[in-house]
ZAPASE-163196 format. One line per 5 residues: their letters; for each residue x, y, z of N, C-alpha, C. Coordinates in steps of 0.05 Angstrom, whole numbers. Layout:
N
a	X Y Z X Y Z X Y Z; ...
***
This chain:
473
mirki	-1290 394 4792 -1312 375 4795 -1318 361 4769; -1318 335 4768 -1323 319 4744 -1352 309 4745; -1367 316 4724 -1394 306 4722 -1394 279 4708; -1411 261 4717 -1413 234 4706 -1441 229 4695; -1442 218 4670 -1468 211 4659 -1466 184 4646
htqvl	-1489 172 4641 -1490 146 4627 -1507 148 4602; -1499 134 4581 -1514 134 4556 -1513 106 4544; -1534 99 4530 -1533 73 4515 -1515 75 4491; -1517 97 4476 -1500 101 4452 -1486 128 4454; -1460 127 4452 -1444 152 4451 -1433 154 4423
vlgsg	-1436 177 4410 -1426 182 4383 -1405 204 4385; -1381 199 4375 -1360 219 4375 -1357 231 4347; -1366 256 4344 -1365 270 4319 -1392 274 4306; -1398 298 4298 -1425 304 4288 -1426 310 4258; -1407 299 4243 -1408 301 4214 -1430 283 4203
pagya	-1432 281 4177 -1454 265 4165 -1456 236 4176; -1433 223 4180 -1433 196 4191 -1443 197 4220; -1432 216 4236 -1439 217 4264 -1468 225 4269; -1478 246 4256 -1505 253 4262 -1525 232 4251; -1518 219 4229 -1535 198 4218 -1537 175 4239
aafrs	-1514 168 4251 -1514 147 4271 -1530 155 4296; -1526 179 4305 -1539 189 4329 -1570 190 4325; -1578 201 4302 -1607 204 4297 -1620 177 4292; -1607 159 4278 -1619 133 4274 -1621 117 4300; -1600 120 4317 -1601 107 4343 -1624 117 4360
adlgl	-1628 144 4360 -1650 156 4375 -1677 147 4364; -1679 146 4337 -1705 137 4325 -1712 108 4332; -1691 92 4338 -1696 65 4347 -1702 63 4377; -1703 85 4390 -1710 86 4418 -1687 84 4438; -1663 87 4428 -1639 85 4445 -1633 113 4457
nvtlv	-1621 113 4481 -1612 138 4493 -1585 145 4481; -1583 170 4470 -1560 177 4454 -1547 203 4464; -1520 202 4464 -1504 227 4470 -1485 231 4446; -1485 256 4437 -1468 263 4414 -1447 284 4422; -1422 278 4417 -1400 296 4425 -1388 309 4400
ekydt	-1385 336 4402 -1374 351 4380 -1355 372 4391; -1330 373 4381 -1310 391 4392 -1314 420 4382; -1328 424 4359 -1332 451 4349 -1359 462 4359; -1363 488 4355 -1387 500 4364 -1411 494 4348; -1407 486 4322 -1429 479 4304 -1429 450 4297
lggvc	-1453 439 4292 -1456 411 4284 -1451 409 4253; -1446 385 4244 -1444 380 4215 -1417 372 4206; -1397 375 4223 -1370 366 4216 -1357 380 4193; -1336 368 4182 -1322 380 4159 -1340 384 4135; -1357 364 4129 -1373 364 4105 -1391 389 4105
lnvgc	-1405 395 4126 -1424 417 4126 -1409 444 4129; -1389 445 4146 -1377 470 4153 -1353 479 4136; -1336 460 4129 -1311 467 4114 -1305 447 4092; -1326 435 4080 -1321 415 4060 -1342 414 4039; -1358 392 4039 -1377 387 4017 -1396 411 4011
ipskf	-1409 421 4032 -1430 441 4027 -1419 468 4019; -1399 479 4033 -1389 505 4024 -1375 503 3996; -1363 481 3990 -1351 478 3963 -1372 477 3942; -1394 464 3947 -1416 463 3927 -1429 490 3925; -1430 506 3946 -1441 533 3945 -1424 549 3925
llhia	-1398 547 3928 -1380 563 3910 -1381 551 3881; -1382 525 3879 -1382 513 3852 -1408 519 3837; -1430 523 3852 -1455 531 3839 -1452 559 3827; -1439 577 3842 -1433 604 3831 -1417 602 3805; -1396 585 3806 -1379 582 3782 -1395 571 3759
kvike	-1413 552 3764 -1429 540 3743 -1447 561 3730; -1460 577 3746 -1478 598 3734 -1462 618 3718; -1438 626 3728 -1422 645 3713 -1414 633 3686; -1405 608 3686 -1397 595 3661 -1421 592 3641; -1444 585 3652 -1467 582 3635 -1475 609 3622
arels	-1473 631 3638 -1479 657 3628 -1460 665 3606; -1434 658 3609 -1415 664 3588 -1420 648 3563; -1429 623 3566 -1434 606 3543 -1458 616 3527; -1477 629 3540 -1500 639 3526 -1493 661 3506; -1469 673 3510 -1461 694 3491 -1460 684 3462
tqgvi	-1454 659 3459 -1452 647 3432 -1480 643 3420; -1501 645 3437 -1528 642 3427 -1544 668 3426; -1529 690 3429 -1542 716 3426 -1551 730 3451; -1546 717 3475 -1553 730 3500 -1527 738 3514; -1522 764 3515 -1496 774 3525 -1499 789 3551
fndpt	-1485 780 3571 -1485 793 3597 -1460 809 3601; -1461 828 3618 -1436 842 3626 -1419 823 3643; -1393 829 3644 -1376 812 3661 -1385 815 3690; -1386 792 3705 -1396 793 3732 -1378 809 3751; -1390 822 3770 -1375 835 3791 -1375 817 3815
idinl	-1352 810 3825 -1350 791 3847 -1348 806 3873; -1369 805 3889 -1369 817 3916 -1362 794 3936; -1336 791 3941 -1327 768 3957 -1339 769 3985; -1343 792 3996 -1354 794 4023 -1383 785 4024; -1399 792 4003 -1427 784 4002 -1429 754 3997
ikank	-1412 743 3980 -1411 714 3975 -1405 700 4001; -1385 710 4015 -1377 697 4040 -1400 698 4061; -1413 721 4063 -1435 724 4082 -1458 705 4076; -1465 702 4050 -1486 684 4043 -1479 655 4047; -1454 649 4041 -1444 621 4046 -1446 615 4075
nktls	-1436 633 4092 -1436 628 4121 -1465 626 4132; -1483 642 4121 -1511 640 4130 -1523 613 4123; -1517 604 4098 -1527 577 4090 -1517 555 4109; -1491 556 4115 -1479 536 4133 -1491 538 4161; -1495 563 4170 -1507 567 4197 -1536 556 4198
dlsrg	-1551 561 4177 -1579 551 4176 -1579 520 4177; -1562 508 4161 -1561 479 4161 -1553 467 4188; -1533 480 4200 -1523 470 4226 -1545 473 4248; -1559 496 4247 -1581 500 4266 -1603 479 4261; -1607 472 4236 -1626 451 4230 -1618 424 4243
lksls	-1593 417 4242 -1584 393 4255 -1588 394 4286; -1582 418 4297 -1586 421 4326 -1616 418 4333; -1633 428 4316 -1662 425 4321 -1670 396 4319; -1660 381 4299 -1666 353 4297 -1655 337 4321; -1633 345 4331 -1622 333 4355 -1641 337 4379
kirnv	-1651 361 4382 -1668 367 4404 -1695 352 4402; -1706 351 4378 -1731 336 4374 -1728 307 4381; -1704 296 4376 -1699 267 4381 -1688 262 4410; -1686 284 4425 -1675 282 4453 -1646 271 4454; -1631 278 4433 -1602 271 4433 -1588 291 4451
illng	-1572 282 4469 -1557 299 4487 -1532 309 4472; -1528 335 4471 -1504 346 4457 -1484 355 4477; -1459 346 4473 -1437 355 4491 -1416 368 4473; -1409 393 4480 -1389 407 4465 -1362 404 4479; -1344 390 4465 -1317 386 4477 -1302 365 4461
tgyfl	-1278 360 4470 -1261 339 4458 -1262 314 4474; -1268 292 4460 -1270 266 4474 -1246 249 4471; -1239 234 4492 -1218 214 4490 -1224 191 4509; -1214 167 4503 -1221 143 4518 -1206 141 4544; -1221 136 4565 -1209 130 4591 -1205 100 4593
nkntv	-1226 86 4585 -1225 56 4582 -1246 48 4562; -1251 22 4558 -1269 14 4537 -1298 19 4542; -1305 30 4565 -1332 38 4571 -1336 67 4580; -1314 82 4579 -1315 110 4588 -1300 128 4569; -1312 151 4562 -1299 172 4547 -1299 197 4564
vvdgk	-1277 210 4565 -1275 236 4579 -1280 258 4558; -1300 275 4564 -1305 298 4546 -1294 323 4560; -1274 334 4548 -1261 358 4559 -1275 382 4546; -1294 393 4560 -1309 416 4550 -1297 442 4558; -1309 463 4548 -1299 490 4554 -1303 498 4583
kemih	-1325 487 4595 -1333 495 4622 -1331 473 4642; -1330 448 4633 -1329 426 4652 -1318 401 4640; -1310 382 4657 -1300 356 4649 -1322 336 4655; -1329 320 4634 -1351 300 4637 -1340 272 4631; -1347 254 4649 -1341 225 4644 -1367 213 4633
vhfdn	-1366 203 4609 -1390 191 4596 -1386 161 4596; -1402 147 4612 -1402 118 4613 -1422 108 4592; -1413 91 4574 -1431 83 4552 -1432 52 4550; -1455 43 4538 -1457 15 4531 -1443 9 4505; -1447 27 4486 -1434 25 4460 -1426 53 4450
viiat	-1404 54 4436 -1394 80 4425 -1389 77 4395; -1395 98 4380 -1390 99 4352 -1371 122 4346; -1347 115 4336 -1327 135 4330 -1332 145 4301; -1337 171 4299 -1342 183 4273 -1328 210 4272; -1302 209 4278 -1286 234 4280 -1275 244 4254
gskpi	-1280 230 4232 -1274 240 4205 -1244 241 4198; -1238 261 4182 -1210 263 4171 -1202 292 4171; -1176 296 4165 -1165 323 4163 -1145 324 4140; -1139 348 4129 -1121 349 4106 -1093 340 4113; -1080 326 4094 -1052 320 4097 -1036 345 4090
tlsnf	-1017 351 4106 -1000 375 4102 -972 367 4095; -957 385 4084 -928 381 4078 -913 393 4101; -898 377 4115 -884 386 4140 -865 409 4135; -853 411 4112 -834 432 4106 -848 457 4095; -874 456 4090 -889 479 4081 -914 483 4099
pidnk	-911 494 4122 -933 496 4141 -955 515 4131; -980 507 4138 -1004 524 4131 -1002 550 4147; -1005 573 4133 -1004 598 4147 -1029 616 4142; -1049 605 4127 -1074 619 4122 -1072 643 4103; -1049 655 4100 -1046 678 4082 -1035 670 4055
yiwds	-1014 655 4055 -1001 647 4030 -1003 617 4024; -1001 601 4045 -1001 572 4041 -1026 560 4053; -1045 551 4037 -1072 544 4045 -1075 513 4047; -1095 505 4063 -1107 479 4060 -1136 484 4050; -1152 463 4047 -1178 466 4036 -1196 484 4052
ttals	-1193 483 4079 -1209 500 4096 -1204 530 4090; -1179 537 4087 -1172 565 4081 -1183 573 4053; -1181 554 4034 -1190 560 4007 -1220 566 4007; -1235 553 4024 -1264 556 4025 -1272 580 4043; -1254 591 4058 -1261 614 4075 -1264 640 4060
lntip	-1253 642 4036 -1256 665 4019 -1245 691 4032; -1222 689 4044 -1209 713 4056 -1198 731 4034; -1191 720 4011 -1180 736 3990 -1184 721 3963; -1183 736 3941 -1182 724 3915 -1155 728 3903; -1138 708 3902 -1111 713 3890 -1112 717 3860
kkmli	-1094 733 3850 -1092 737 3822 -1080 712 3808; -1061 700 3822 -1048 676 3811 -1045 656 3834; -1052 631 3828 -1054 611 3849 -1042 584 3840; -1028 571 3857 -1018 544 3852 -1033 524 3869; -1042 502 3857 -1055 481 3872 -1037 456 3870
igsgi	-1027 447 3893 -1010 423 3894 -1028 399 3899; -1032 382 3878 -1050 359 3881 -1073 361 3861; -1076 341 3844 -1097 342 3823 -1119 322 3830; -1124 318 3856 -1146 302 3864 -1172 317 3862; -1194 306 3873 -1220 319 3871 -1220 346 3883
iglem	-1209 349 3908 -1210 375 3921 -1194 396 3905; -1171 389 3896 -1155 407 3880 -1169 416 3855; -1181 397 3840 -1194 404 3815 -1220 420 3820; -1234 415 3842 -1258 431 3848 -1250 459 3854; -1229 463 3870 -1221 490 3877 -1209 505 3852
atfys	-1196 490 3835 -1187 502 3809 -1210 511 3793; -1232 496 3793 -1256 503 3778 -1268 530 3788; -1270 532 3814 -1282 556 3826 -1265 580 3821; -1240 579 3830 -1222 602 3830 -1216 611 3801; -1213 593 3782 -1208 601 3755 -1232 615 3743
tigtq	-1256 607 3751 -1281 619 3740 -1284 648 3750; -1275 653 3774 -1279 681 3784 -1255 699 3778; -1236 689 3762 -1215 707 3752 -1187 701 3760; -1183 681 3777 -1156 673 3785 -1142 657 3764; -1116 663 3759 -1100 646 3741 -1090 623 3758
vdvid	-1098 598 3750 -1093 575 3766 -1075 555 3752; -1054 546 3766 -1038 523 3758 -1043 500 3777; -1047 477 3767 -1049 452 3783 -1026 434 3776; -1011 426 3797 -989 408 3792 -993 382 3807; -980 361 3796 -982 335 3809 -957 319 3801
rfkri	-948 302 3819 -924 286 3814 -929 262 3796; -955 255 3793 -962 231 3777 -964 238 3747; -966 217 3731 -968 220 3702 -996 229 3693; -1016 223 3709 -1043 229 3702 -1059 240 3726; -1079 256 3721 -1097 264 3742 -1117 241 3746
lpfld	-1127 239 3770 -1147 218 3776 -1140 191 3763; -1117 180 3771 -1108 156 3757 -1125 131 3761; -1145 132 3779 -1163 110 3782 -1185 109 3761; -1186 129 3744 -1205 130 3721 -1191 123 3695; -1206 112 3676 -1194 104 3651 -1185 129 3635
kdvid	-1165 124 3618 -1153 146 3603 -1172 161 3585; -1191 146 3572 -1210 159 3554 -1227 179 3569; -1234 173 3594 -1250 190 3610 -1235 216 3617; -1210 212 3625 -1193 235 3633 -1187 253 3609; -1184 240 3585 -1179 256 3561 -1202 275 3555
vftss	-1226 265 3558 -1250 282 3553 -1251 305 3573; -1245 298 3599 -1245 319 3619 -1224 340 3615; -1199 332 3611 -1177 351 3608 -1180 368 3583; -1192 357 3562 -1196 373 3538 -1215 396 3543; -1233 392 3563 -1252 413 3570 -1241 434 3589
vckdf	-1225 425 3608 -1216 444 3629 -1189 458 3622; -1175 448 3601 -1149 459 3595 -1151 489 3588; -1174 498 3579 -1177 526 3572 -1183 543 3597; -1189 530 3620 -1195 544 3644 -1172 547 3664; -1156 525 3666 -1132 526 3683 -1111 506 3672
nille	-1086 510 3681 -1064 494 3672 -1060 470 3690; -1055 447 3678 -1048 423 3693 -1020 414 3685; -1002 414 3705 -974 407 3701 -969 380 3715; -965 359 3700 -961 333 3712 -931 326 3713; -926 304 3729 -898 296 3734 -881 319 3743
tnvkd	-892 335 3761 -879 359 3771 -879 359 3801; -856 365 3813 -853 366 3842 -845 394 3851; -851 400 3876 -842 425 3888 -816 421 3902; -795 436 3895 -770 433 3908 -769 451 3933; -777 476 3931 -778 493 3954 -797 516 3950
ifikd	-805 528 3972 -824 550 3973 -813 571 3992; -813 596 3983 -807 617 4003 -823 642 3996; -829 658 4016 -845 681 4013 -827 706 4009; -833 721 3988 -818 745 3982 -836 766 3970; -835 790 3981 -850 813 3971 -879 807 3967
nqvav	-891 795 3989 -920 788 3989 -928 769 3968; -909 752 3959 -916 731 3940 -901 706 3949; -909 683 3938 -896 658 3944 -880 649 3919; -854 647 3923 -837 637 3902 -835 607 3904; -842 594 3882 -842 564 3881 -822 554 3861
tmlns	-804 537 3870 -786 524 3851 -796 497 3845; -802 491 3819 -813 466 3811 -793 450 3795; -795 423 3798 -778 405 3783 -795 389 3763; -788 389 3738 -802 374 3718 -781 364 3697; -780 337 3695 -761 324 3677 -732 334 3681
gsekk	-725 338 3706 -698 346 3713 -692 375 3711; -711 391 3701 -706 420 3698 -721 435 3720; -710 457 3729 -722 473 3750 -734 498 3738; -756 507 3751 -769 532 3742 -780 546 3767; -775 572 3769 -786 587 3792 -809 604 3783
ifyda	-832 602 3797 -855 617 3790 -866 630 3815; -876 655 3813 -887 669 3835 -918 668 3835; -929 663 3859 -958 660 3862 -967 678 3886; -992 684 3886 -1004 699 3908 -1013 680 3931; -1018 656 3924 -1027 636 3944 -1022 608 3933
iliai	-1018 589 3952 -1014 561 3945 -1034 545 3961; -1049 527 3948 -1066 508 3961 -1054 481 3961; -1050 469 3984 -1040 442 3986 -1064 423 3989; -1068 407 3968 -1091 389 3967 -1082 361 3959; -1067 349 3977 -1054 323 3970 -1067 300 3984
grkpn	-1091 304 3995 -1106 282 4008 -1113 288 4037; -1126 268 4049 -1135 270 4076 -1127 245 4092; -1125 248 4119 -1118 226 4136 -1138 224 4159; -1139 200 4172 -1159 196 4193 -1154 214 4217; -1175 225 4228 -1173 243 4251 -1175 227 4277
isgln	-1154 214 4285 -1154 197 4309 -1136 207 4331; -1119 227 4325 -1100 235 4346 -1115 247 4370; -1107 239 4393 -1120 248 4417 -1142 231 4427; -1151 211 4412 -1173 194 4421 -1164 173 4442; -1138 169 4444 -1127 150 4463 -1134 122 4456
lekin	-1135 116 4430 -1143 89 4421 -1124 67 4431; -1098 75 4433 -1078 55 4442 -1084 44 4470; -1098 61 4486 -1104 52 4514 -1124 30 4514; -1142 30 4494 -1163 9 4494 -1158 -12 4473; -1134 -11 4461 -1125 -32 4442 -1142 -35 4417
veldk	-1153 -12 4407 -1168 -13 4382 -1148 -16 4359; -1152 -35 4342 -1133 -41 4320 -1136 -21 4297; -1112 -13 4286 -1111 4 4263 -1097 -11 4240; -1103 -2 4215 -1088 -14 4193 -1062 1 4188; -1048 -6 4167 -1021 6 4163 -1022 36 4157
nnfik	-1046 46 4149 -1049 75 4144 -1063 90 4166; -1065 77 4189 -1076 88 4214 -1107 92 4212; -1120 78 4194 -1149 77 4194 -1158 56 4214; -1181 60 4227 -1191 41 4246 -1202 17 4231; -1194 -7 4240 -1203 -32 4227 -1230 -40 4238
vnnql	-1249 -47 4220 -1276 -55 4228 -1284 -80 4212; -1305 -94 4222 -1316 -116 4206 -1340 -106 4190; -1355 -124 4178 -1377 -115 4160 -1402 -106 4176; -1400 -105 4202 -1420 -92 4218 -1410 -67 4231; -1387 -57 4221 -1374 -33 4230 -1363 -34 4259
ctnvs	-1360 -58 4269 -1349 -62 4296 -1319 -66 4296; -1305 -54 4314 -1277 -57 4317 -1271 -84 4331; -1245 -88 4337 -1238 -112 4352 -1248 -111 4381; -1257 -88 4390 -1269 -86 4417 -1299 -86 4413; -1313 -105 4425 -1341 -112 4418 -1361 -90 4420
niyai	-1356 -70 4437 -1376 -48 4441 -1367 -22 4428; -1346 -23 4412 -1335 1 4399 -1337 -2 4369; -1351 17 4357 -1356 17 4328 -1343 42 4316; -1338 41 4290 -1326 64 4276 -1338 65 4248; -1342 90 4238 -1355 94 4213 -1343 118 4199
gdvig	-1348 121 4173 -1340 144 4158 -1311 145 4150; -1300 169 4147 -1273 173 4138 -1252 159 4155; -1258 157 4181 -1239 146 4200 -1233 117 4195; -1249 103 4179 -1244 74 4174 -1233 70 4146; -1229 92 4130 -1215 88 4105 -1231 95 4080
qpmla	-1219 89 4057 -1230 95 4031 -1255 78 4025; -1273 89 4008 -1273 117 3999 -1282 136 4020; -1269 159 4022 -1276 178 4043 -1297 197 4032; -1322 188 4034 -1345 201 4023 -1367 204 4043; -1381 227 4044 -1401 232 4064 -1424 211 4061
hkgmh	-1432 205 4037 -1455 187 4033 -1448 159 4043; -1423 151 4040 -1415 125 4051 -1418 126 4082; -1408 147 4094 -1409 149 4123 -1437 150 4134; -1455 164 4120 -1483 166 4129 -1496 138 4129; -1491 123 4107 -1503 96 4106 -1491 79 4128
qghia	-1465 81 4133 -1453 66 4154 -1464 73 4182; -1471 99 4185 -1483 108 4210 -1508 94 4216; -1525 90 4196 -1550 76 4199 -1545 47 4206; -1526 34 4192 -1520 6 4197 -1510 2 4226; -1491 19 4234 -1480 16 4261 -1502 18 4282
aevif	-1520 38 4279 -1541 42 4298 -1559 17 4299; -1565 6 4276 -1584 -17 4274 -1571 -42 4286; -1545 -45 4282 -1530 -68 4294 -1531 -66 4324; -1525 -42 4335 -1526 -38 4364 -1554 -44 4375; -1574 -37 4360 -1602 -41 4369 -1608 -71 4369
ghkhy	-1594 -87 4353 -1599 -116 4353 -1606 -127 4326; -1608 -110 4305 -1614 -121 4278 -1589 -135 4267; -1593 -155 4251 -1571 -169 4238 -1566 -156 4211; -1557 -131 4212 -1552 -116 4187 -1522 -115 4182; -1515 -111 4157 -1486 -110 4149 -1481 -88 4129
fdpkv	-1457 -78 4129 -1449 -58 4109 -1437 -74 4086; -1452 -78 4065 -1443 -95 4043 -1453 -85 4016; -1446 -60 4009 -1455 -50 3983 -1439 -62 3961; -1452 -66 3938 -1436 -75 3915 -1418 -52 3906; -1429 -28 3905 -1414 -5 3895 -1421 20 3911
ipsva	-1403 40 3910 -1408 66 3922 -1401 87 3900; -1420 104 3892 -1414 123 3872 -1396 146 3882; -1381 158 3864 -1364 181 3870 -1368 203 3849; -1364 228 3858 -1369 251 3840 -1347 272 3845; -1337 282 3823 -1320 306 3824 -1337 329 3813
ytdpe	-1343 349 3830 -1362 370 3822 -1348 392 3807; -1333 385 3787 -1318 404 3770 -1337 412 3748; -1326 425 3728 -1342 432 3704 -1326 426 3679; -1332 403 3666 -1354 385 3671 -1350 368 3695; -1373 359 3707 -1371 340 3729 -1362 313 3719
iawvg	-1350 297 3737 -1344 269 3731 -1357 253 3753; -1373 233 3745 -1385 214 3765 -1379 186 3756; -1372 169 3774 -1365 141 3767 -1375 122 3789; -1379 97 3781 -1388 76 3799 -1380 49 3788; -1375 30 3805 -1367 4 3796 -1338 2 3788
inere	-1332 -17 3770 -1305 -21 3762 -1299 -8 3735; -1274 -1 3731 -1265 10 3705 -1253 -12 3688; -1244 -3 3664 -1233 -23 3645 -1208 -36 3656; -1191 -20 3669 -1166 -32 3679 -1172 -53 3700; -1191 -48 3717 -1198 -68 3737 -1210 -93 3724
avqrn	-1226 -89 3703 -1238 -111 3689 -1217 -129 3678; -1195 -117 3667 -1173 -133 3656 -1159 -148 3678; -1154 -134 3701 -1140 -146 3723 -1155 -169 3735; -1182 -168 3734 -1198 -189 3745 -1205 -210 3724; -1194 -207 3700 -1199 -226 3678 -1228 -228 3672
inyev	-1242 -206 3672 -1271 -206 3665 -1274 -202 3635; -1291 -218 3623 -1297 -215 3594 -1317 -192 3592; -1307 -168 3585 -1324 -145 3587 -1327 -131 3560; -1347 -113 3559 -1353 -97 3535 -1359 -69 3544; -1351 -49 3528 -1354 -21 3535 -1369 -7 3513
avfpw	-1387 11 3521 -1400 29 3502 -1397 58 3512; -1391 75 3493 -1388 104 3500 -1407 120 3482; -1425 134 3495 -1443 152 3480 -1433 181 3483; -1425 193 3461 -1415 221 3462 -1439 240 3463; -1437 259 3481 -1460 278 3484 -1463 296 3460
knsgr	-1445 297 3442 -1448 313 3418 -1471 302 3401; -1480 277 3407 -1503 265 3393 -1529 268 3410; -1528 284 3431 -1551 288 3448 -1563 315 3443; -1588 316 3435 -1601 342 3430 -1602 359 3455; -1608 347 3478 -1609 363 3502 -1582 374 3510
alvsn	-1561 359 3506 -1534 369 3512 -1527 392 3493; -1534 389 3468 -1527 410 3448 -1541 436 3455; -1567 436 3461 -1581 460 3467 -1574 471 3495; -1561 455 3512 -1554 463 3539 -1524 471 3540; -1511 472 3518 -1482 480 3517 -1464 461 3533
csngi	-1471 435 3533 -1454 416 3547 -1449 391 3531; -1444 395 3505 -1441 372 3487 -1413 359 3489; -1396 369 3508 -1369 359 3511 -1368 335 3529; -1391 323 3536 -1392 301 3555 -1393 274 3542; -1391 253 3559 -1395 226 3550 -1409 210 3572
tklii	-1423 189 3563 -1433 169 3582 -1421 142 3574; -1409 128 3593 -1395 103 3587 -1406 81 3605; -1413 59 3593 -1422 36 3608 -1403 12 3603; -1399 -4 3624 -1383 -28 3622 -1400 -52 3631; -1401 -72 3614 -1417 -96 3621 -1400 -121 3622
nkdnr	-1410 -141 3636 -1398 -167 3635 -1410 -182 3611; -1394 -189 3591 -1405 -201 3567 -1416 -228 3572; -1407 -242 3593 -1416 -269 3597 -1445 -270 3607; -1453 -251 3624 -1480 -251 3634 -1496 -226 3628; -1483 -207 3613 -1496 -183 3603 -1504 -163 3625
tiigg	-1492 -165 3649 -1498 -147 3671 -1480 -123 3670; -1490 -101 3681 -1474 -76 3682 -1456 -78 3706; -1430 -72 3702 -1411 -74 3724 -1397 -48 3730; -1400 -28 3712 -1388 -2 3717 -1399 19 3698; -1394 44 3706 -1403 66 3689 -1390 92 3697
vivgr	-1387 110 3678 -1375 136 3682 -1391 156 3666; -1396 179 3678 -1409 201 3663 -1391 226 3666; -1384 238 3644 -1370 263 3644 -1388 284 3631; -1395 304 3647 -1413 324 3635 -1429 338 3657; -1444 358 3649 -1459 374 3668 -1480 357 3682
nagel	-1482 360 3708 -1501 345 3725 -1495 315 3725; -1471 307 3720 -1464 279 3721 -1470 266 3748; -1465 282 3769 -1471 272 3796 -1500 265 3801; -1518 279 3787 -1547 274 3789 -1555 250 3772; -1538 242 3753 -1546 221 3734 -1535 193 3742
iseit	-1513 193 3758 -1499 168 3763 -1515 148 3779; -1536 157 3794 -1551 139 3811 -1565 117 3795; -1573 123 3771 -1587 102 3755 -1568 79 3749; -1543 85 3743 -1523 64 3739 -1517 49 3765; -1515 64 3787 -1511 52 3813 -1532 32 3819
laiem	-1558 40 3816 -1580 22 3821 -1580 -2 3803; -1572 2 3778 -1571 -20 3759 -1551 -41 3768; -1528 -32 3778 -1508 -51 3787 -1517 -65 3812; -1529 -50 3831 -1538 -62 3856 -1560 -83 3851; -1577 -78 3830 -1599 -97 3824 -1591 -118 3804
ncdie	-1565 -118 3796 -1555 -138 3778 -1570 -137 3751; -1574 -112 3741 -1590 -108 3717 -1576 -120 3692; -1591 -133 3676 -1582 -140 3649 -1582 -114 3632; -1564 -111 3614 -1563 -87 3597 -1589 -82 3583; -1604 -104 3577 -1630 -101 3563 -1651 -87 3581
divlt	-1647 -90 3607 -1666 -76 3625 -1665 -45 3621; -1640 -35 3617 -1637 -7 3612 -1647 1 3584; -1642 -17 3565 -1651 -11 3537 -1682 -10 3536; -1695 -27 3550 -1725 -29 3549 -1739 -10 3568; -1723 5 3585 -1735 25 3602 -1736 51 3587
ihphp	-1761 61 3582 -1764 85 3566 -1756 109 3582; -1737 124 3572 -1727 148 3585 -1739 173 3572; -1743 194 3586 -1755 218 3574 -1735 231 3554; -1747 243 3534 -1731 256 3513 -1742 284 3508; -1724 304 3505 -1695 302 3506 -1685 307 3534
tlces	-1668 290 3544 -1656 293 3570 -1627 283 3569; -1612 291 3590 -1585 280 3592 -1585 251 3602; -1606 245 3618 -1607 217 3629 -1611 196 3608; -1623 204 3585 -1627 184 3564 -1600 175 3551; -1578 190 3558 -1552 181 3548 -1545 153 3559
inlsa	-1556 147 3583 -1551 121 3595 -1565 99 3578; -1590 105 3571 -1606 87 3554 -1593 84 3527; -1583 106 3516 -1570 104 3489 -1544 89 3490; -1529 92 3512 -1504 76 3515 -1511 46 3516; -1533 40 3530 -1541 12 3531 -1550 2 3503
qiiqg	-1563 20 3487 -1571 12 3460 -1547 7 3442; -1525 22 3447 -1501 17 3432 -1491 -12 3436; -1492 -21 3461 -1483 -48 3467 -1502 -69 3454; -1528 -63 3455 -1548 -81 3443 -1548 -80 3413; -1536 -59 3402 -1536 -56 3373 -1562 -46 3361
titdm	-1578 -32 3378 -1604 -23 3370 -1606 7 3367; -1585 21 3371 -1586 51 3371 -1591 62 3343; -1609 82 3342 -1615 95 3316 -1607 124 3317; -1599 135 3340 -1592 163 3342 -1564 168 3332; -1549 147 3326 -1523 150 3314 -1516 124 3301
vnsks	-1494 124 3286 -1484 99 3274 -1465 86 3292; -1469 60 3299 -1451 46 3316 -1424 44 3301; -1402 49 3316 -1376 48 3305 -1357 36 3325; -1333 28 3316 -1314 16 3335 -1304 36 3356; -1307 62 3350 -1298 82 3369 -1317 85 3392
nir	-1342 74 3389 -1362 76 3410 -1366 51 3425; -1357 28 3414 -1360 3 3428 -1335 -14 3425; -1328 -28 3446 -1304 -45 3444 -1305 -68 3465
***
């Protein structure tokens, strides 16, 4: 027996983009149905991504800060890692957050359907549930099915020796020695956590630099800090992997030479791809780009007028906060508002230690666009707050357009960089003149005043240090 229902707005996927779209639609007075294939709401971000990784990275941060205090006369014993208790607390936090989303759904009268959805036609989705088949007829649908890890076909994920990010976050074991293939944000964050709790970590990548979309001076500051925590091996490829005596033997290629190293576990972190398989998009002729992301316009609408898509499934940057904002826009467009997704910039953060946060354009992009630009770098070794907080290894970097004196980009490397980047983001969105930052009084001593001091370097008014060519260019 097939049950049939009708809804004004159908949302596929309950991750940050999906639940933001569903809740905003409901708040606007629309009838909403939300489909989720897993038993819990929140998608990858809440269950096996952003939130659990930050739970673990917070533990790593506290451990490192405790170790750093030993140089100031406060000495702790080495921490005892109770992996089962950490795992239990992590899972409880995730469960509480997921239940919170379910409660918010109920308050808003959002109908929840547990099952896998696929298109029957451009007005109907079939939800294949555990107990029943449901045909959902909709006026509009928002696809928010997210992304999934890219795997290596010749090295299948087996959960014991060869991991993806989900396995790494599950905390089934703490390997003594671990290889991470891929030096992107996920790989570096997992290297941060596992190295802090005692795992010997190697990170390899086939490229010449980690995070190649950032300027070299930024990466140099970061790598000089983390090189004592884990190894980074660049221009290195994996030739083969095989399991022997409860270890993984990895043959690596670097500059034509081979080396075999044994590890207890391997994490494959080479990126993510859109989660569209099984949606039956070809049946309704929804257009995809060359990388199989769903193509949308600036109102998040596909080439089919009542079908919208948001979040990771439509492409880079694959960030939860981007998807959440798009969820609001899509709901408002469906309601009838003439709203558009048109941000000047979207901030990004690597929650490593030190953190890296960036927004806007970098120097390489400024050169490519033929922008007459100027750069100021404030080293945190000149910050009193950074010095007393044991995080003087950071920098704050601002990039301005010299022709109109507006801020066009910024990077922060250092503790809590992710909490600081929003000021630069707002400055770019508001088209701030660099003088606006200079004349805004920041509290002292703080890490956020490094943004003000970077602006003072450009203005030539800084007194906390001597302006030099190494700090401005």
